Phi, psi and omega in degrees: 000127183280148178279123182298321184287333180289327184275348182287126177260102186301316184298315180295314179298318180296320177293324177297315180295314183297319179282332181279322182231072186295322180293313178300319180299314181294315179294317181292328176297313180295314182297314179299317181298309185290331173298311178296316183297312181286332172292322174301313178297319180298320180294316179298312180296322177298315181289328174295317179298317177295325182291336182289336181077004178285148180269072175249149187300325183295339181281337182252331183225084187279003185305313178298326182295314183285325180292314180294326176295321177293316179296319180298315184294320179294311178300310182298314180296318178298311182292320179287332174297317178295316178296318180302312185287309189274338181251302186286323179282343182250324186254347182250019184289331182266008180266161176292156178299322180298317181295317182294318181297316178296315178297322177293321178299317177293321177297317180298322179295315179297312182292319181296323178295317178296315178296318179298317176298314179298315180298315182297313187263349180244299187282311184295320178304315180292316180298315182291317178303320184277324183268323186228064185295332182275349181237025182292333179293331177285309185288337182252014183291159181291327177294317179299317180295317182298312181292325177296318180297315178297322176297318179295320179296312180295313178303311182296324177294316181292313179292332174299327176294322179292315178294326175297324177294316180298318178295321177295320178297314178300321181290317183285316186253350181101156181295143177087010186262330186301313182296314175301323178298312179298326181278353177085019183296327185265013176292322175243102185301140176226151177282130178231162175278000000 
């Protein structure tokens, strides 16, 4: 009996999906990447908050923190995926890589700022009001929001460089090649159809 997973050619299947559904592929790539990235950031910030020893609600009940991080990553990934497909893949193809990276960085800052504002004044307000009614002046203060915003800008720019690298690999070598490269598939070349 053959192993199904051994016979699966990831690169071929990824290319079939990418070429059949290019918009969905671009958006899902961005969304998946940003969900992982912002979950990683939320985990780091949660453990840092716990390590301070301060008696703040996020150190003992991180649910609003992770929920807002998930919502932000989905919104941000969806909007950047749309921008990636309709703006950068179509209108920036004749530009230099440096120009594209700077333009994407500015685009990420604008989109992240909009998503952060929606999160701050709509979603976070609701989460804090329902979970921490007695400590909302601390969690909703302007200083807290300002430092959170700067943290998100720096993190988004750094992770934006990573996603730009992934997109450039997909553009140069085709969809579905990055994972096999990372797994060492192409170290010993083989002839494929």
